DRENDRENLUM-741009 format. One record per residue (C-alpha): residue in three letters; x, y, z. Coordinates in pm, whole numbers, padded with zeros to 5 digits, always signed. Example, Ala and Ser with C-alpha at 12.3 -4.5 7.8 and 13.67 -1.06 7.14 Angstrom:
% residues 2
Ala+01230-00450+00780Ser+01367-00106+00714
//
This chain:
% residues 224
Glu+06828+05978+12402Asn+06717+06273+12188Val+06940+06578+12164Asn+06809+06900+12319Leu+06813+07155+12037Ile+06808+07455+12273Ser+07157+07552+12380Asn+07213+07640+12746Pro+06856+07527+12827Gly+06899+07559+13205Phe+07118+07872+13199Glu+07388+07691+13394Ala+07652+07844+13168Thr+07698+08133+13411Gly+07638+08478+13270Lys+07502+08350+12940Lys+07144+08432+12855Trp+06922+08447+12551Pro+06952+08768+12353Thr+06679+09031+12340Asp+06608+09155+11992Glu+06339+09309+11778Ile+06072+09076+11642Glu+06099+09176+11278Tyr+05755+09075+11155Asp+05553+09278+11408Val+05635+09646+11444His+05441+09663+11771Trp+05690+09438+11946Asn+06016+09578+12067Lys+06326+09480+12260His+06242+09645+12590Leu+06206+09314+12769Ser+06517+09273+12979Thr+06670+08947+13097Ala+06905+08838+13371Val+07045+08501+13477Thr+06998+08479+13854Pro+06997+08212+14128Glu+06648+08306+14252Ser+06501+08242+13906Ala+06621+07879+13900His+06377+07590+13892Ser+06664+07344+13912Gly+07039+07384+13928Asn+07191+07719+14021His+07052+07954+13757Gly+06738+08045+13567Met+06635+08340+13351His+06446+08640+13489Leu+06225+08819+13234Gln+06107+09173+13295Gly+05903+09389+13059Asn+05784+09747+13051Gly+05408+09697+13034Gly+05394+09698+12654Trp+05461+09449+12376Asp+05803+09314+12467Gly+05989+09045+12276Leu+06260+08795+12359Leu+06395+08530+12124Thr+06648+08253+12147Thr+06938+08185+11924Ile+06768+08046+11613Val+06704+07671+11631Ala+06746+07459+11316Val+06465+07209+11249Glu+06353+06973+10974Pro+06032+07057+10780Gly+05762+06795+10829Ser+05910+06667+11156Thr+05737+06662+11495Tyr+05898+06808+11807Asp+05838+06792+12182Phe+05878+07123+12367Ser+05874+07192+12740Phe+05998+07436+13001Trp+05925+07548+13358Tyr+05795+07893+13444Lys+05678+08106+13734Val+05496+08436+13680Leu+05557+08708+13938Asn+05350+08992+13797Ser+05101+09012+13506Asn+05067+08759+13224Val+05345+08663+12985Thr+05287+08489+12651Met+05516+08221+12507Lys+05531+08149+12135Ile+05724+07914+11909Thr+05734+08079+11569Gly+05868+07975+11230Val+06130+08220+11106Gln+06048+08167+10739Ser+05667+08134+10757Glu+05605+08356+11063Val+05356+08089+11175Asp+05299+08044+11549Tyr+05323+07670+11607Leu+05259+07717+11978Ser+05115+08014+12169Gln+05029+08011+12537Ala+04950+08278+12797Leu+05134+08197+13120Ser+04981+08305+13450Asn+05064+08050+13722Thr+05245+08207+14016Ser+05407+07881+14130Trp+05653+07672+13932Thr+05461+07501+13648Gln+05578+07294+13354Tyr+05446+07374+13009Ala+05470+07086+12761Asn+05334+07041+12411Thr+05405+06875+12077Phe+05394+07040+11734Thr+05479+06959+11373Val+05684+07195+11158Ser+05547+07272+10813Ser+05790+07439+10573Asp+06022+07615+10820Thr+06386+07521+10868Thr+06442+07747+11170Leu+06236+07839+11476Gln+06257+08093+11756Val+06111+08078+12106Ile+05953+08411+12195Phe+05826+08561+12520Cys+05620+08878+12510Gly+05433+09099+12753Ala+05056+09134+12780Asn+05042+09504+12686Thr+04843+09580+13002Gly+05047+09873+13123Val+05176+09655+13409Thr+05543+09562+13423Glu+05566+09189+13348Lys+05798+08970+13554Ala+05854+08595+13523Tyr+06112+08322+13579Val+06180+08053+13316Asp+06413+07753+13328Asp+06485+07397+13209Phe+06390+07422+12842Ser+06376+07120+12614Leu+06314+07092+12239Thr+06363+06742+12101Leu+06268+06548+11793Asn+05959+06335+11851Lys+06062+05996+11716Lys+05701+05897+11658Gly+05686+06176+11403Val+06016+06105+11230Val+06000+06102+10851Asn+06187+05837+10653Tyr+06437+06041+10453Ile+06516+05747+10226Ala+06252+05753+09953Asn+06116+05408+09867Gly+06323+05251+10144Asp+06144+04916+10097Phe+06176+04924+09714Glu+05807+04848+09677Asn+05765+05090+09386Gly+05980+04854+09178Gln+06281+05086+09153Val+06621+05144+09318Asn+06649+05512+09223Gly+06884+05721+09437Trp+07123+05438+09525Gly+07476+05447+09386Gly+07798+05249+09408Ser+08172+05284+09362Asn+08445+05075+09199Gly+08211+04869+08984Ile+07962+04790+09262Ser+07612+04769+09118Thr+07256+04761+09249Ala+06955+04587+09101Leu+06594+04524+09192Val+06500+04161+09257Ser+06170+03995+09330Thr+06132+03839+09672Asn+06032+03519+09490Asn+06392+03489+09365Ile+06542+03511+09715Pro+06581+03206+09942Ala+06308+03204+10205Ile+06558+03230+10492Leu+06690+03559+10347Gln+06358+03719+10259Gly+06240+04041+10421Gly+05896+04192+10390Gly+05720+04301+10072Asn+05764+04196+09711Tyr+06103+04348+09627Ser+06456+04385+09760Met+06775+04547+09635Lys+07059+04323+09524Val+07413+04456+09566Thr+07692+04304+09354Met+08041+04373+09491Pro+08328+04255+09267Gly+08582+04420+09499Trp+08623+04683+09765Gly+08378+04972+09750Tyr+08051+05099+09886Val+07684+05159+09812Asn+07539+05493+09917Tyr+07221+05700+09933Lys+07249+06074+10002Val+07010+06261+10235Phe+07010+06612+10381Val+07011+06639+10760Thr+06989+06911+11028Pro+07295+06989+11246His+07277+06883+11612Thr+06985+06648+11545Glu+06980+06279+11632Tyr+06882+06028+11361Glu+06828+05653+11356Val+06927+05421+11072Thr+06759+05080+11053Phe+06744+04816+10779
//
């Protein structure tokens, strides 16, 4: 099961809420949107988050979420608007790109769900803002989820099938060596796919390794 990258997604950690702060890249947004964790704002469980603005451009952001550039993510949450429209955005901290942007207006509990792919950003923030209508915005939000979409997972091991005719990036310890071999030189019962494989020679105890950079609190799969 994929790890939810949003901490306290259902606000069940009593008294803990997302912080309000200034949205740095837009001087028209401010931190006048207030929040409260209350039982009546819960979609499930015992708590949800109550958002209330001041009729202007109001911003709320989560604790920054670490992501992997080029990866695809599934995002969802439940909301209920009590008064005036509220807009949700998922924005890249580095690029200031809005990967998702949606005006929310349903007055009964509704799930919003969408999928997006990160470009160059390594961190995201989930933002809620008011409609700047002069009407005080009120809404309930709960049950957030941001998970890695496994269909969009990138293979972090370059040339993992060795089909470019090289074994670059692989290393060994204690005299262990790696070498490229043609599939034609491997017994049929041991052959995999493609034209090449990597041969590992182990004269004693040691290991073969390949280093990759990963994102904290993210689930990965290793297959071979």
